[in-house]
C-alpha beads as a LAMMPS data file, in Angstrom:
LAMMPS data file: protein, C-alpha beads

176 atoms
175 bonds

1 atom types
1 bond types

-500.0 500.0 xlo xhi
-500.0 500.0 ylo yhi
-500.0 500.0 zlo zhi

Masses

1 110.0

Atoms # bond

1 1 1 362.003 186.810 -330.519
2 1 1 363.911 183.647 -329.599
3 1 1 362.056 183.688 -326.252
4 1 1 358.657 183.755 -327.914
5 1 1 358.417 179.962 -328.064
6 1 1 358.339 179.822 -324.264
7 1 1 355.272 182.108 -324.216
8 1 1 351.737 180.717 -324.580
9 1 1 350.975 180.679 -328.336
10 1 1 353.984 182.971 -328.600
11 1 1 354.343 182.762 -332.371
12 1 1 350.968 184.516 -332.725
13 1 1 352.668 187.711 -331.622
14 1 1 353.948 188.037 -335.188
15 1 1 350.331 188.300 -336.361
16 1 1 349.706 191.526 -334.417
17 1 1 347.890 194.107 -336.547
18 1 1 348.686 196.983 -334.160
19 1 1 344.965 197.781 -334.161
20 1 1 345.010 198.913 -330.523
21 1 1 342.061 196.752 -329.437
22 1 1 344.114 195.381 -326.527
23 1 1 344.957 198.838 -325.220
24 1 1 341.471 200.167 -325.860
25 1 1 339.826 197.408 -323.830
26 1 1 342.382 197.318 -321.003
27 1 1 340.841 198.815 -317.841
28 1 1 344.247 199.849 -316.483
29 1 1 346.021 201.019 -319.645
30 1 1 345.530 204.633 -318.527
31 1 1 347.971 203.961 -315.669
32 1 1 350.553 202.100 -317.754
33 1 1 353.673 203.767 -319.052
34 1 1 353.631 201.336 -321.999
35 1 1 350.249 200.140 -323.304
36 1 1 349.662 196.497 -324.280
37 1 1 349.805 197.442 -327.996
38 1 1 353.131 199.207 -327.450
39 1 1 354.469 196.224 -325.495
40 1 1 353.731 193.888 -328.380
41 1 1 355.457 196.299 -330.785
42 1 1 358.473 196.664 -328.487
43 1 1 358.672 192.904 -328.020
44 1 1 358.609 192.304 -331.777
45 1 1 361.337 194.923 -332.175
46 1 1 363.505 193.053 -329.662
47 1 1 363.314 195.864 -327.108
48 1 1 362.572 193.600 -324.158
49 1 1 364.693 195.655 -321.726
50 1 1 362.340 198.620 -322.147
51 1 1 359.367 196.414 -321.320
52 1 1 361.036 194.833 -318.312
53 1 1 362.019 198.255 -316.943
54 1 1 358.439 199.532 -317.215
55 1 1 355.703 199.298 -314.647
56 1 1 353.169 198.098 -317.198
57 1 1 353.696 194.353 -316.787
58 1 1 353.079 194.730 -313.052
59 1 1 349.788 196.566 -313.563
60 1 1 347.919 193.934 -315.582
61 1 1 344.512 193.324 -313.973
62 1 1 344.317 189.774 -315.386
63 1 1 340.851 190.463 -316.766
64 1 1 341.734 188.919 -320.158
65 1 1 339.756 191.599 -322.044
66 1 1 342.712 192.162 -324.360
67 1 1 343.084 188.441 -325.069
68 1 1 339.368 187.831 -325.669
69 1 1 339.028 190.762 -328.045
70 1 1 342.291 190.418 -329.987
71 1 1 341.408 189.841 -333.662
72 1 1 344.776 188.133 -334.257
73 1 1 344.307 185.658 -331.389
74 1 1 347.292 186.905 -329.393
75 1 1 347.200 185.852 -325.755
76 1 1 348.229 189.282 -324.516
77 1 1 347.556 188.640 -320.815
78 1 1 349.561 185.415 -320.847
79 1 1 352.371 187.203 -322.684
80 1 1 352.444 189.911 -320.010
81 1 1 352.659 187.220 -317.336
82 1 1 355.488 185.543 -319.244
83 1 1 357.324 188.884 -319.387
84 1 1 356.745 189.320 -315.653
85 1 1 358.275 185.882 -315.054
86 1 1 361.280 186.874 -317.174
87 1 1 361.691 190.040 -315.070
88 1 1 361.396 188.073 -311.843
89 1 1 363.837 185.438 -313.112
90 1 1 366.336 188.180 -313.829
91 1 1 365.625 189.704 -310.436
92 1 1 364.671 192.831 -312.367
93 1 1 361.402 194.121 -310.948
94 1 1 360.737 197.775 -311.595
95 1 1 362.245 200.000 -308.926
96 1 1 359.763 202.710 -309.827
97 1 1 356.773 200.538 -309.063
98 1 1 356.837 198.308 -306.011
99 1 1 354.140 195.777 -306.924
100 1 1 356.760 193.010 -306.722
101 1 1 357.076 193.896 -303.042
102 1 1 353.312 193.663 -302.723
103 1 1 353.364 190.212 -304.307
104 1 1 356.207 188.919 -302.142
105 1 1 354.635 190.294 -298.958
106 1 1 351.274 188.779 -299.880
107 1 1 352.832 185.331 -300.392
108 1 1 354.765 185.636 -297.117
109 1 1 351.524 186.485 -295.309
110 1 1 349.760 183.505 -296.848
111 1 1 352.686 181.248 -295.951
112 1 1 352.882 182.497 -292.368
113 1 1 349.177 182.830 -291.537
114 1 1 347.361 180.844 -294.246
115 1 1 345.569 184.055 -295.166
116 1 1 346.377 187.653 -295.936
117 1 1 347.082 190.234 -293.264
118 1 1 345.838 193.345 -295.031
119 1 1 347.110 195.936 -292.563
120 1 1 350.656 194.569 -292.657
121 1 1 350.528 194.205 -296.437
122 1 1 349.329 197.765 -296.973
123 1 1 351.758 199.294 -294.513
124 1 1 354.771 197.490 -295.953
125 1 1 353.812 198.388 -299.524
126 1 1 353.145 202.046 -298.755
127 1 1 356.269 202.367 -296.597
128 1 1 358.419 201.255 -299.533
129 1 1 356.547 203.049 -302.294
130 1 1 355.470 206.336 -300.734
131 1 1 355.754 207.517 -297.147
132 1 1 353.465 210.404 -298.059
133 1 1 350.750 207.921 -299.081
134 1 1 351.386 205.839 -295.959
135 1 1 350.753 208.758 -293.653
136 1 1 347.986 210.089 -295.890
137 1 1 346.157 206.751 -295.601
138 1 1 346.256 206.646 -291.811
139 1 1 342.777 208.134 -291.384
140 1 1 341.297 205.691 -293.858
141 1 1 343.020 202.762 -292.124
142 1 1 341.811 203.865 -288.685
143 1 1 338.265 204.154 -290.021
144 1 1 338.444 200.585 -291.354
145 1 1 339.799 199.331 -288.020
146 1 1 337.048 201.129 -286.032
147 1 1 334.374 199.532 -288.227
148 1 1 335.869 196.074 -287.875
149 1 1 336.803 195.876 -291.572
150 1 1 340.559 195.673 -290.945
151 1 1 342.222 193.634 -288.216
152 1 1 345.003 195.096 -286.118
153 1 1 346.712 191.750 -285.609
154 1 1 347.070 188.874 -288.044
155 1 1 345.210 185.627 -287.365
156 1 1 346.501 182.231 -288.416
157 1 1 344.131 179.643 -289.894
158 1 1 343.899 176.187 -288.303
159 1 1 345.519 174.170 -291.086
160 1 1 348.233 176.587 -292.145
161 1 1 350.626 173.675 -292.776
162 1 1 348.441 172.504 -295.668
163 1 1 348.630 175.954 -297.262
164 1 1 352.399 175.955 -296.774
165 1 1 352.648 172.557 -298.476
166 1 1 350.780 173.935 -301.502
167 1 1 353.090 176.957 -301.711
168 1 1 356.185 174.783 -301.287
169 1 1 355.002 172.467 -304.093
170 1 1 354.271 175.445 -306.372
171 1 1 357.766 176.793 -305.688
172 1 1 359.270 173.388 -306.521
173 1 1 357.364 173.227 -309.789
174 1 1 358.422 176.774 -310.624
175 1 1 362.087 175.854 -310.318
176 1 1 361.852 173.211 -313.051

Bonds

1 1 1 2
2 1 2 3
3 1 3 4
4 1 4 5
5 1 5 6
6 1 6 7
7 1 7 8
8 1 8 9
9 1 9 10
10 1 10 11
11 1 11 12
12 1 12 13
13 1 13 14
14 1 14 15
15 1 15 16
16 1 16 17
17 1 17 18
18 1 18 19
19 1 19 20
20 1 20 21
21 1 21 22
22 1 22 23
23 1 23 24
24 1 24 25
25 1 25 26
26 1 26 27
27 1 27 28
28 1 28 29
29 1 29 30
30 1 30 31
31 1 31 32
32 1 32 33
33 1 33 34
34 1 34 35
35 1 35 36
36 1 36 37
37 1 37 38
38 1 38 39
39 1 39 40
40 1 40 41
41 1 41 42
42 1 42 43
43 1 43 44
44 1 44 45
45 1 45 46
46 1 46 47
47 1 47 48
48 1 48 49
49 1 49 50
50 1 50 51
51 1 51 52
52 1 52 53
53 1 53 54
54 1 54 55
55 1 55 56
56 1 56 57
57 1 57 58
58 1 58 59
59 1 59 60
60 1 60 61
61 1 61 62
62 1 62 63
63 1 63 64
64 1 64 65
65 1 65 66
66 1 66 67
67 1 67 68
68 1 68 69
69 1 69 70
70 1 70 71
71 1 71 72
72 1 72 73
73 1 73 74
74 1 74 75
75 1 75 76
76 1 76 77
77 1 77 78
78 1 78 79
79 1 79 80
80 1 80 81
81 1 81 82
82 1 82 83
83 1 83 84
84 1 84 85
85 1 85 86
86 1 86 87
87 1 87 88
88 1 88 89
89 1 89 90
90 1 90 91
91 1 91 92
92 1 92 93
93 1 93 94
94 1 94 95
95 1 95 96
96 1 96 97
97 1 97 98
98 1 98 99
99 1 99 100
100 1 100 101
101 1 101 102
102 1 102 103
103 1 103 104
104 1 104 105
105 1 105 106
106 1 106 107
107 1 107 108
108 1 108 109
109 1 109 110
110 1 110 111
111 1 111 112
112 1 112 113
113 1 113 114
114 1 114 115
115 1 115 116
116 1 116 117
117 1 117 118
118 1 118 119
119 1 119 120
120 1 120 121
121 1 121 122
122 1 122 123
123 1 123 124
124 1 124 125
125 1 125 126
126 1 126 127
127 1 127 128
128 1 128 129
129 1 129 130
130 1 130 131
131 1 131 132
132 1 132 133
133 1 133 134
134 1 134 135
135 1 135 136
136 1 136 137
137 1 137 138
138 1 138 139
139 1 139 140
140 1 140 141
141 1 141 142
142 1 142 143
143 1 143 144
144 1 144 145
145 1 145 146
146 1 146 147
147 1 147 148
148 1 148 149
149 1 149 150
150 1 150 151
151 1 151 152
152 1 152 153
153 1 153 154
154 1 154 155
155 1 155 156
156 1 156 157
157 1 157 158
158 1 158 159
159 1 159 160
160 1 160 161
161 1 161 162
162 1 162 163
163 1 163 164
164 1 164 165
165 1 165 166
166 1 166 167
167 1 167 168
168 1 168 169
169 1 169 170
170 1 170 171
171 1 171 172
172 1 172 173
173 1 173 174
174 1 174 175
175 1 175 176
């Protein structure tokens, strides 16, 4: 709980009623190994390692449904992002769920091209998370390419240096 002050309105977490509204309104809670309600309970119990080892913090859809509907005013989404930052700061992303790889690859694509390169992003993610899914998705990928919905090669935007400057500045601010 000593870390709670660094979270947005972190002290509100002590007001949690354990009503389950956050989990009930979360569109991705079905895929989480720990629901938002359980995360708040685990956090209050000081069991942060269990949260950081889960895939739940990486699955948040950032829809803010849990935050908007929380009767205790807990900023659940912001708390999940704070926990994700703690995991990233500890270099402790979940090895069972490779969304951190997806995030890093996405940022690298943006830095290199000024935009995302979906084919490269998808292939890298699937190659690290599930070779079976990678090869199982080949037909779908080829269909998207044939219809012009997915580019084979990445294209760089004209002013990519401006995008890089924004990312560099964000990284500088994140270090402080």
